[in-house]
N, C-alpha and C positions, 0 to 999 in steps of 0.2 A: 505493499500500499504506499509505503514509505518513496519507494522508487517511483511509484504511478504518479505520485503527487510532484515529485520533481520533474518528472516528464510533461505534467500538465503546466506546471510554471512555466518550463523552457517554450513550451507550445504558445501561452499566453503572449511571453515576453519577445517571442518570433513575430506574434500577429501584430502586437504596439507597435514596433519597429517601423512598420508600414502602413500604419496608419495616416501619417502627415502626409507622405505621398498620394496614399489614395484620396485624402481630402482634398488635396490640391488637384490631382486629376480630375476628381468630381466638380470643382470649380471651374478649371478648363471645359470642361465636357459640356457643363452649364452655358458657358460664355460662347462658345461654338454653336449649342444649339439656337439661341438669341442671334446671333449674327444669319446665321443660315436662314432663321424666321425672317428676319428684316432684310435680307437681301433675296428672299423667295429662291433660295438655291439650296442643293443637297449634294454632299459628298459624295464621291463615285463611291469609295468604301462600302456606303449603307444601303446601295441599292439591293444587292444579294438580299441581307437582312430585310429590307423591304418588300421583296419581289415573295419570301419565304413566308414572311406573315401573312402576307396578303394571300397566297396559294393554297396553304395546309389544308384549309376547310372548304376549299372550293370543288367542283367536280369539274374533270378534265374539259369537257364539252364548255364550259364558261370560259376556261384559261384559254381556248382555242379560238372562243368568239372574241376575246379582247385582242389575242395575238393576232386576228384578222388574215390568218393562212393557216392550212393544215398540211403541216410536215408530214410525208412519211416514212422518209429513210435519215437516217442519222450515222455519222461517223463523227467519233471523237478521237482526237490524237494525243497523243501524250497524256493520256488519262491518269498517271501515276501525280499529276501536278494539280489534278483537279481539287478545289477544295470540297468539302462536306456539304457546306451549304450550296455553293454551286450544282454540285449533283443531286441533292434533294428540289432543288427548284426543276432540273431537268426530269424528274422521274416521271410525275403525272404525264409529261407530253409525250415523252418514250413509251410508255405503258399503255397510253390510248393509241399511238400509231401501230404496235406490235401486237395489239391483242383484239385490235380492230380490222374488219374488210374492206377494201372501198369497193366500188361498183364492179369490179372485175373479181372478185373475191379473193383478191390478193393482201396479204399483211403486209406491214411496213416491217422495217428491220433497220438494227442497230448493230455497226462495227465501232468496236472499242479496240484502241491500239495504245500499246506503252508497255513500260518496263519498269515493276517496284524497286527495281535495284537502282535505278536510277532518278527515284522520287529524291530530289535535292533541294526543295521548296516548302518544307515543312512551315518555316518562319512567315510564309503569307499564304499559309492556308492548305499547303498540298499535303495528302495524305496516303501515303502509299498502303497503310492497312485496308483501303476501300477496294484496290485492287488485287490485294492480296484474299479478301473474302469474295470477291467476285469470282476470280478464278476457281476458287473451290465450289461448296455448294451453294454459295447465297444467290438468290435470284430475286430482286425486289420488282419484278413485272409477274402479270398473270398468264402472259404467255410462258409455258414450260420449255420450249426451243432453245436451249442455250447451249453453245460448243466452244469450248476452248482450246484454241489452237498454240502450241509452241512452235516459235520457229527458231530451231536450235543450230542453224549452220552459221558461222562467221565469215562472209563473205569479203570482210575489210581485210583482215589481219596476215599476217603469214603465221605460219604452224608454230614455230618459236613463241612468239607473243600469244598465240591462244592457249599453247601448253602452259604457260606462267599463270597466267589469267586464272584458268580452269582451277592446277593446284594450288595457287595462292586463295582465291577466295572459298573452296570448299574447306579450306583448312582455318579459314577467320569463319566459319559458321558455328565455331565450336568455342567462340566468345559471348554467342548468345544463349542467354538462359530461355528466353519468349520462344515457343515451340513454332510460331509461323515465320520468325524472322530467322531461325534457323534451318527452318524447312528450305526458305527461299534461297539461302546460297548452299546450303548442303546438296539440294534436288535439282535447284531450278537455274543453276548459273554456269553450269559445263556448256561448251559449246563446240560443236563440229568443226573439223577444218576444212579448209577450200582447197583447192588444187595450187596453193602458193606454200612453196617449201622454204624454209631456211628462216633468217631472222636473227634478230639480236637482243637479250633483255642483260641488263646490267644493275647491280644493287652495289652502290659505293655509301662508305661511312666517311664523313671529314674529321680528319684528324682532331685533336687536341692540342692546341698551341698557344702559347702565352703572349705571342708577337700579334697574333691577329683576333679578333673578334669573331663570333659566329656567324652572323652575317658576312663577312670578308672571306670567312671560309666558304661558305655554300657559293659564294659569289665567285671565289676564284675557282671551285671546283665545276661550276657551272661554264667558264669560260676555257678550259681546260678541255671540257669535254666537247664543246662547238669544235673546237680546233681538232680534236682529235676526230670528229668525224667529217670534218672537211678534208682532212689525209684520206678518210676513206671513199672520197670523192662525192659525199654529198654538199650538196649547196646551203647556201644560208636560208633560202625559202624552202627550203624541206625540213626544215627544223622548226617546231615552235615548244615555247616552254611554258609550262603549267604553273600558276602557283594558287596557293588557297585565298591569300590575302591580297589584294591590289597593291598594298604599300610593298610588298617583298617584289614584284613585278617592277614598279618604280624602279627600287636598287637597282634590281637585273638591268633595267633599259638603259640606267645610269651608268652604269659602271661596263657595258658593253661599248657604248658608245665611248667612253675614255680609252678601250681597247681597239677603237676603230671598226667593231662590226656594227653594220647597221640592223636597226632594230624597227619593226612596227608595232605599236601596241595602241589600246583604247584611249592611252594619255599620248601618245606620240601622234595620233589622228587628231587630237581637238584642235579646234581653229584657233583657242586662246594659246596652243603651244607653240604657234610660229612666233618669231620675233616680228617680221613684217606685219603681222596682224597685231600683236602688240603694238607696235611703234604707230599703226594708224588708229586704233582705238584711243592712244596716248594723245594722238593730234585730235582728235575728234574732242577728247575731255578738256582739252585746252582751248578750242575754239567754244566751248561749252560755258569754261570758264578761266579768262586768260588768268586767273590769280592763283591758279591750282601750279604749285609750284613742283609739284610731286608728276603731274604730267608731263610738266615743262622739261624738266629733268630727264624722262624716262625716254622721250621722243628725241632729247638731243643726244641721248648716249646712242642710239642708232645712228645719227648723223655723223658722229664724232668715228664711230667705229668704220663706217661705209663710205664714209664722203671725204675723209680728210686723213691725212698722214705727219701733218705739220707738228702736231702737238700731242702729247697724252691725252687719253680719253677722260681721266680725269680731270684736268686743266682746260680742255676746251668745255667740259659740260661747267663749270664754275664761271667760265666767262660768260658762255651764253647765258645762265643764270641771273647774272646782273644785270642784263638788259632791261630798261623798266618798261618801254613802250614797244608795241609790236612794230612800231616805224622802223625803229632802231635795230630789232632782233632782225627783223624782214634784210635790213640794210646789210646786216653782219654776215645773214645765212648764202647771200648774195653770192659772197665772198669766195663760197664753196661751192658754187653752182646749183644752188638752191633758189629758184626765182620764184616766190609765191606772194600772195597777200593774203593775209588771214582774213580780211573784211571782205575781200570778194568771193573766197570759199563759203563764207557764211550766208551770202547771198542765195547760194546756189541751192537746188534740190540735194536730201541726205545723199542719193545715188551719184549726182553729179560731184558732189564735194569730195565724197570717198574717191571715186577717179582722180580727182585732180590731186588729190593726197597722194595716192600711188604713183601720178605720172609725175610728181616734182622730187618726192622722196625715196619712193621704194625703186633701187635700181633694176633694170629690165634682166638682167641675171638672176634677180631674187623673188623675181614675178613667179609663183608658182600656183600649183593646186590649190592651197590655203587662200591666195590671195583672190584668186577666182571664185573660188567657193563661198568666200567672205563677203565678197562683190555680189552674191548669189542673195545670199544672207539679207544684205542690205536693201538689195531690191526687193525682195519679198515683202520685208517691213516695210520701205516705202509705198509698194502698190495697198498694201492690206491697211496702214494707218494714215499714211499722208501727213505723218507727223515729222519733228523737226530731230535734231542732234539728241536733244535731252531725255526727249521720249527714246528713243535707241539706245542711248547710255545705260537707260535704265532696264530695256529689255535683254539688253548684253549683260549686266550683273545677274539678271536671276536666270538667265538661259547657256551662259557661255561653257560651262561645266557639261552641258549634254548636246552640243554645238561641233560637228565632223565632217571631216573630209571621207567618204567609202575608201575601205583599204584597197590601195592601187594593185592592179593585176601586174604580175611578171617582175615586180621588183625584188631585186635579190638580196633581203633582209630577213633576218630571223624573227619571227612572230612572236610575240609575248601577250598571253592573256588568262583569264582566272579561269579556274576549272568550269565555274558556273557558263560561263559565256563560250567553253568549248564544247557543251553538249549538242548530239547531233554531228558535229563536225568530225573528219579523220585527219591525219597528218601522215607524213611518212616516217619520220622521226619525231618521238616525244621528250622530252628533258623534264624531270619534274624534281625540281629541287626543294630544299625547305621542309623535307619528308618526314617532319617529326613531331607534329605538332600534337599537343597534348589534349587528346580527345575529351578529356574529364574537365577539361577548365577552358573558360570564355567567359562571355560578358555574365554579369550575377542575374543568374536568372529567378524566376519567381513560379510559385506553384500555388494553385488554386486547393486549399483542401475544405472538407465539407465541414462546417462548425455547427454546434449546438447554438441555434438562435434562440433559445429562451435565455442562454445565459451572455452570449455575444452579441446580440440584436443582429445579427446578418447570418444570412444560409451559407457563407462562404468567407475563408479567410485567406487573405493572402500571405504568402511567407517565404523567405529567401530558398533557395534550392540548396540544402545543405544534405548532410551524413546524420545529422540529428534527425530530420524528418521520420525517420525509420522508427524511431522512440516516442513518436507523438500518439500511437496506437496503431490497429491492426488497418484499419482503412488509410492512416496517413503511409504505411509502410506499403502499402498494396500500389497507391498513388506514385509514390517515389521511385519503388523498383520499377515500373513502367515507364516512367519518366527518363531513368537511366536507360534504359534497354532502347527507347525511341532515340536518345540523344546517338547512342552507340550505332544504331542503325543509320542516323542520317549522315555521321561520320563515315561508315563503312562504303555508302552509297556515293559519298562525293569521291571516295576512293576511288570506288570503280568505274565510275566516270572518267576519272583521270587516267587510268591504266588502260584502260578499253579505246583511247582514242589513236593510239599509234597501228601505223600500218605494218612497217617494217624493221623498228628500233624501238625499243623502249627504256630508258635510263632513269633509275629512281638513285637521288641523293639525298642521304638520310645522315642522322648521327647517332651513335650508340645510346650515350646516356645512361650506362650501364652504372650501377650505383659501387661503392665502395665492397659490398660483397657481391657483386659480380651479380646482382638481383636484375630483373627487366625493369624499364622505367614507365611509368603508367602514360604513356603517348603512343604515337602511330609507328615509332620505330621499332616497339617491342613487335608489332606484326611481322615486320619485316626479318628480323631476328629470330622470331620461332619458324618463319618460312624456311631461313637458311639452317635452322638446326636439323634438317633434314637434308641437307645439302654440305657437309661438313663444316659448319660454323666455324670461325676461331676469331676469337675477340681481337688480336692482333693483325687479324688479316682486315682490310679496309676497302677490298675490292672483289665481288664476284661476279661470274660472268657465264651466261647461258646462251650456247649458239654460237658463233664465230662474227666477230667485228668487222665483216665487210659488207659493202653494199650489194645486194644480191639483184634487185631491181634494174632494170635500163633507165639510163638518164633521159628524158624527154625535154630537147629544147624547145621552148615555147618560140612562136614564131613572132616576130614583133609587128602589131600593127600598123602600119602605114597612114591611115586615117588619122593622123594626130591634130588634136584641137589645138590651134595656138591660143598661148597665154597673152591676154590683155598687153599689147606692147604699147598703146600710146592712147591719150585719153581727146576725146574730141574737143577741138577750138571752135567754139562755135561764132567765134568774130569771123573765122576765114570760111565759114560755111554760108553756101548763099541758097536757101531752099526754093528749089522750083515751084512757083504759083500755079495751083492748078488751073487759073486764070490766063496764064500766059501761053497752054496748051490747049484748053478747051474753049476759054471765048472767044472764038475768031469769028463766029456769023453769030446773026442776032439770035437764031433757033437754038443754038448750040449755049450762048451767053446765058439764054432764059433758063435751059436744063441743067446747067451747071450750076446757075445762082442760085437756083430752087433746091437742089441737092445739096449744097452748101448751107443754107439755111436750114434743111433737113437736120442735116447730121449735128449741126452746133443746138437746134432744139433737142438733139438725143442727150447732150451734156447739161440739161436744164430741169429740173425736178419743181423748183417753185422761182418766182420772180428772182430772189435773192441771188440764185445761182448765174444771172446772165453777163454780169463784168467777169467773172471766173471761166466761163465756157468761152466767151471772144478772147481772151487772155491765152487758153487753150488752144481755140482754132489758129491765133497767130503763132503760136509756138510748132503747131502740127503742120503749118504751111497752107490751112485751107484759105485763110484769107491774108492779105498785105494791109499795113496800117492805114492805109489812106483809105480802106474801103470799110474800116471798124463802125465809123460813125452812122454812116449808111446803114449797113447792116444791123447794128445797133440798135436803130430807130424802128426798124423792121420787125424785130423781133420784139421789142418793148409792147408795140401795137399788137403785136399776135397775144402775148401772154395779157395784156389788160385788155383785151375786146371784151365788149358786155355779154357776147354770147357765150365765150370760152372761159367764164370766172371759174365756173365748177371745174373746169379740166386744170389749174393754175392754183386753187384753193390750197393755204398750205396747212391746211387742218387735214387734210387728206394724204392717203398714203398712194405715191407715185412708184409706177414700174416701167420703165422706158424699156422698149426692144426686149421684152422676154419671150423667150421661147416657149410655145404651148405644145407636149408632144399629146396628139390624140390617141385614142384606143386604136383604131382602125383604119387610120390615114395618116397625111404627113404632118410636118411641122409646120406651126402657124409660129408669128411673131408681130404683133400690135406695134405700132410705132409708139403709141402710150397708151396706159391704161390707169387710171385714177379709182380707187376703192377708198368708200365712204365709210365711217363706223357704223353704218348700218349695212355695212357688204354689198352696197350699192355699187354700180361701176359704170363710169363714163368712159367711153372709147375716143378716141383720136387718131388719125392716120392723116400721115402728110405726103401730098402729090404733087407732081408736076404738070405742067399742060392744061388739058380742059377736062371737064367731069366727062366720065365714061361711066356708065351700067355695071360695067365688071368692078369697080371701085365700091359701088355699094356693095355689090356680092360679095367681094372678098370682106369687107365689114361685117356683114350678117354672117359669113363664115366662122368669124372671130368672135362674136356672140354667140353663136351656138356652142362653141368649144367653152367659152367660159361659164355659159350659163350652166353645161354641163357638170361642171364642178362646184355648183351651189350657189354662185353670185346671181346678182340680177342685174343685168343692162340695162339703164334707163335713160341714158342720152349716149349718140352717139355723130360723130360730125367727121366731115373731111376737110381738110385744108389744102387748098392750090396756091403753091408758091411760083411764081413767076415776076413779070415786070411788075405785077400788082399781086395783092394776097384776097383770094374769094374763100369764103367759108361756106360749105354746104351742110346743114343740120339735116340729119336722116332720122 
């Protein structure tokens, strides 16, 4: 009884330790709920829960009615990553399809594909246990016809890699006490060979040295392995390095770069990793705020590095930083071949400003895919937002960590990626360094335990995950044991994904970490040591090899694509460009002049939603070469007369929604595109179409076709008119 009381005290103390964080989380949750309600938004993370709550007590026909479509056949890939709630939401739909027959007497079907050994997303809801249960006796559907098919042949890897993984993971099955997990690796991890014979697997342990840190030893061993592989006739782009953690990949990338080995990694592909893109962003920051000394120093650093060699970089920056006015800075930069005007750049659109920065500061040989993709990002943002530099800089601050160029094909560089990102991929050679993670150690986890609600006032208690939980009672012990087994399964699954990516060669770099009593450590390296104990393990031996260390496959030389897209070489200087006006081509006869004049007015009107848009539309017409400055006043008057005409007030009312030149897709006919459709708050529609020439009956028929299509969508057309634009404007109300 005394022992039980102490356990109870430990339990309450563990619970009390988490009361404050729980209270804070509750406050945050309430604030989030208020924000969502005020802004009428919902977090994507809540969708599945909301759907689950809504459909659990609803019959399948009701769900189908809401869905609006009856799907008969379902295919779910990567099922092992499906969350429990996602699956429960799908079951009613799939059950109805697979249990009922269509008019031809055919039942629907479900095909599920996946591998519970590759379930590595438990942290975001993925649950391998669902797939394990389905592959055995569980069937949540009324249709009893269920068949499980095991794809037991490995078509990816060479025989030595397959044999190693078969033996290794069958051995690891003994680590599990959970029968389902044990069965998964004991009886369902074996793969048959294909016709590819040979291959090489190595397990090496870094030595204990006082001069180098553990990280430095792993980095050195990785570099040496790459050099050995290149001696076997492998190229850099045949090799991929897999890491458990992102920072490990960054360490390797930096180390290999210092050694002169080109690398491709998720970090190296980020736009923000390019020194040229960084320079452009810092210039934009300076343009946004010329008091930003940090931005000024950073773009001066780039200029000092690539545009001058007269003085040390540090001295150049100090000198440039001290110029107080932009004019002084511009005059000084001109001495180094950089002729720009910050004030002039500010007058440009965001895209034009960026082009100017590139043309003035970024050397031609430095204009790479990074600068080109950065321009794409700028253009997309400019088109969508039509905002300025400040808005883009805020967008960049929030999104630069995920904006990257696609992985280039054919570049001879070693690839570096996390195990999670490698899932589903394959590589000729895989190197797996840092293979010593402590699978029992990680971020401090929490576990929910059942609580005595009468005593604690809560149905569940949140406690830190530790071995003490096993002493909180039988229920807690069961929860803790299951959690430990789940964590072990997740770690072994990650290891399975890593070691099965290799086609021809697999190289594992670990660390023994034996205790003074030569006991195995509680980490991943113990798995490899246990395997090697069946293959002559010696604690004084650091390298174990299986198969011959030579290239078996034939090298395939990739043919370079001759259709290269040129990188931006120069920026358009608009002062040097004379836009060919349409009037110079078309307005040569009176008839042609009238037609082209009408078309021009028509196009400018397509830019206008409301009267307040007229001036902006005219400026756009000037920029696009639709009109010349001498025509602006005349055309402005014509457009103002149209927009303010008594018969057309409803068509340009700012209180109505305007849709210009919107394509309408008809069910059994072609596409329609009314010039202007105005929708009132009552869903009443005013239709307007612009024409050149004179009235023709087919124009009225066209407008009536528009009306029928729009009314078939549930709107009511209450007004329609034709505007004929030529030497004079004529309105025909229909």
